[in-house]
N, C-alpha and C positions, 0 to 999 in steps of 0.2 A: 248524824252521818250514817249510823246503822239503819235508821228508819228510811232514809233516802235510798240506801242500797237495796233494802228489802222491797221498796216500792218499785225501783228500777227492775229488779229481778222479776217481780210479779208482772210488771208490764211486758217484759220480754216473753214470759211464759204465756200470757194472754195472747200476744201477737202471734206466737208460734201456733197456739191452738186454733186461732182464727184462720191462719193461713192453711193449716191442715184441713180444717172443715171446708174451706173454700177452694180446695185443689181443683175440683172439677170445673168450677167457675173460672178459675185462673187460666186453665188450659183452653177453655172456650174463648176467653178474652184474647189469648195469644193466637188462637186459630183465626179470630176475626181480624187481628192485626196483620197476620200473614196474607189473608184474602184481601184486606184493604190495601196492603202494599202492592199486591198484584194489580188491583184495579187502578191504583194511582199511577203505577208504572206504565200501564197501557194508556191512561189518560195523558200522561206527560209525553209519551211517544206520539200520540195523535196531535197534541198541541205543538210539538216541535216540527212536525212534517205537514202541517195544515195551517190555514189562516184562522182557525178557531181559537178562541180564548180559553182560559182555564176552565171556567164553568161549562161552556158547551162541550169541551173535550171530555170532561168527566161524564156528562150524560151520554156522549157518543160512545165512550168506553163501555158504559153499562148496557146500552142498546146493542153494541157489538157482541158482548158476552152472551146476552140473552138470545140474540139472533143465532149465534154459533151453536149454543146448547140446544135451542129449539130446532134448528135446522138438522143437526145430527140426530136428534130424537125422532124427527119426522122421517128422515131419509132411511135411518137404520133401525127405527123403533120396532117394526114388526119382525124383522130378522133377528134382532137381539132378543126379543121376547121368546121367539121360538127356540133360539139357542139356549137361553137360560132355562127354559122348561125341559129341554132335552138334557142339558147338563145336570139339572136336579135329579131327573129320573135315572141317569147313568150313575151318578154318585150314590144314589140309594141302592141300586143293584150291586154296585161295587162293594158297598158296606155290608150288604147281606151276604155276598160271596165271601168277604173277609171273615165274617162271623162264622160261616161254615168251615172255613179253613182253620180258624182258631179252635173250633170245637173238636176238630179231628185229632188234635194233639192231646197227650195225657194231661188231664186237669183243665183242658180248654173249655169244657162245658161250664165249669165254675166261673171262668173268666167271662164268658158270654153272658151267664146269668147275672154277674155283677154289673156288666155293662147295661143290661136291660132293667136293672133294679130301679132305674129312675122313673119307671112307669108309676102312675098314681091312680088312686081309686076315685070313685064318683064323688066322695065327700070332699075331695080336694079340688074339684073342678072350679068352684066359685072363687076360692082364695087364689088359685093360680090364674084364673081369668082376670081377676082384679089386679094381680101383680103385672100381668101382661099389658093390660090397659094403662096402668100407671106408668110402665116403662115406655109405652108408645106415646103417651101424653108428654112425658119428659123429653123424649127424642124430638117430638114436634116443637116443643117450646125451645129446646136448645137450638134447633135448626133455625127457627125464626129469630132468636136472639143473635145467632151467628151471622145471619144474612143482614139484619139491620145494623148490627155492630160494624160489619165490614164496610157497608155503604157509608155509614156516618163517619167512620175513620178515614175512608178514602176521600170523602168530600172535602174535608178540611183537616189534614193530618197535623198541620202546624198548631191548631188549637189544642190538641191533646198533647203534643210535644211540649208546648209552653207550660201547660198545666203540670206535666210530669216534672219539668225542670224546677218548678216552684218548690218542690219537695227537697231540693238540694240547697246547701248554704250558698249565699250570694257569690262568694268568692270562687265557688266550684261550678257555677252554672255554665260558664263558657266551655269548660272542659267536658262537663257532662253532655252539653249540647253537641259538641264535636264527636264524642263517642257514640251518641245516639244516631247521628247522621252517618257515621261510618258503619255502624251496625245495620242501618237501613239499606245502605248501598250494597253491603255484602249480602244481605238477604235477597235483594233484587238479583244480584249476580248468581246466587245459588239457585233461585227459581228459574232463571234462564237455563242454567245447566241441567236442572231436573227436567225441564220441558223438552230439551233436546234428547236427553237420555230416555225419558218415558215414551216419547214419540217413536224413537228408533226401535225400542224393545217391543212396543205394542204393534207397530206396523210389521216389523220383521217376523215376530212370533206368529201373528195371524196369517201372514202370507205363506210362511214355510209350513205351518201346520196344515193349511189348506192344500198345499202342493203334495204333502205326504199322505193326505187322505184322512186327517183327523176331523171328526164332526165338530160343529160349533166353533170353527176356527176363529171367527170374528170375535165372539164373546171371550174366548180364551186369550186372544191377543189383547182385548180390552182389559181383562183382569191382570195379565202380565204387565202391561204398561202402567196401570194404576198402582200395582204393588211395588213397582220400581222406586216409588217414593220412600220405601223403607230400605235403608242401606243393608246390603248383604243378606238380610233375612227375607226380603221381598221375593227374590227369585225362587227361594226354597218354598215359600208359601204358594207361589204361582204354579210350581211344578206339580202340586197335589192334584188339582182338577185336570191339568193337561195330561198327566200320565194315566189318570183314571179313565178319561175319555179315550185315549189311545189304546189302552189295554182292552177295551171293548171291541176294538177292530182287529185284534190279533197280535201275536208276538212281533211280527215284522213291523207293523205300524208303531207299536210301542217302542221298538228299538230305534226306528227312524225318528220318532218324536224326541226320544232321549238324546240322540246324537244332534238333532237340530237345536234343542235347547242349549246343550253344551256349546255348540258352535256359535250360536247367537251371543251367548254370554262371553265367550272368548273374543269374538269380534268386537263386542262393545268394550271389553277390557283393554284390547290392544289398539283400537282405533278411536272410538268415540270418547271413552273416559280420558285418555291423555289429552285430547283436544279440549275437552271441557276443563280439565285441571289447569291448562295453560291460560284459558280465557276467563274462567269464573272461579268461584270460591269452592274449596273442597276441605274436608276434614281428614285428619289421620285415621287410617282404618280402624285401629283399636278403639279410638275415641268414639267413632261412629257406632261400632258394634255394641260396646258397653253402654253408650248413651241411649241407644234405641231400646235395649233391654231395660234400663232404668226407667225410661219413659213409659214402657209397657207396664212395669210393676207399679209405678206411682199413679198413672192416669188411665190404665186399661187400654183397650184397643185404639182409642183416639190418641193416646200417648205415643203409640207406635207410629202413627201418621205424622205427628207434628214434633217428634223428638229431634229429627234432623235440623229443621229450621231453628228450633230453640237452641240446639247446640251451636249453630252458627252464630247466633246473637251472643250467647254466653262466651263463646270462643273469642269473638272480637272484643267484647267488653273487658275480658280478663287481660288480653294482650295490651289493650289501650290504657286501661285504668290501673292495672296492677303491675304488669311486667314493665311497661314503659314509664308510667308516672310515679309509681311507688318504688320500684326496684331500680329505676333509672337505667334500664337495659334496652338498647336499641333493638327494635323488632319490626318485622314486616307485618303491617296491619291490613288485612283484607278490606276492600272497600275504600282504602286510602292510598295504598302504595302499589296498586296494579290490580 
């Protein structure tokens, strides 16, 4: 009995260590699941509103996504490239100006010196170049795995769902299958809400910044819309380049840009967000904030991007499998009860 307990404890430790080592791979797999869910949702919508079958709808969804991305890149590519170049130069000038301001304070020169201490000598060029190339290769590999994984999952999600259910005891497979379906439905609803919110923030930010005279308004709107995927922290991160660009145009433009950002966020909070919460899935604010921070600590920058959908799935599974089934407490389950 003691030997069996020791073996079981050792197995648990090994499993935990393996999971810890594979954290980056696990978040990549989940990212592929999220993207695959999006592709499958689009394919199902095409199949429901056209005479195409399941397989043609899937390929039509892929072609539509590629066409939209390619079309946007062709139409806005040159402008966005110029805007990104201008934004990079402005942020560099702003940082240099900030260093000068810091150095003017007592002891500020030491702070600036410590900030610049990351410079390296010629002997470190080769190791740093090797590290950069290794990071680039890893990023390319991860991107390829992500894309292929998303396409494979979207092409036949039932195959992977059935394989996952085989890990559960036979008596619990029906319950686990229902919970997975409800988690998938809630994930689709969350993505719909995010698409509405990101589109509103991106378009409104770009338009308003252009009206108040902030340079590179299109790319700033694109950044603001993209960062909206990070609950609560996204607008703060988006404000950094926006205010930096506005500051270069004078105090009046900076003030107008700040007022515009606050106004857009208030408008979204009072009109767009309540509509989304009524129609799709949302998380309690405190859960969102701490969950996103935890995702960033565990998985790095990619964890910030995919913390919210992971929280949605975990939120639904806890409600369905623990609160409802284990504690026998009636509860509203997103993706099932509205």
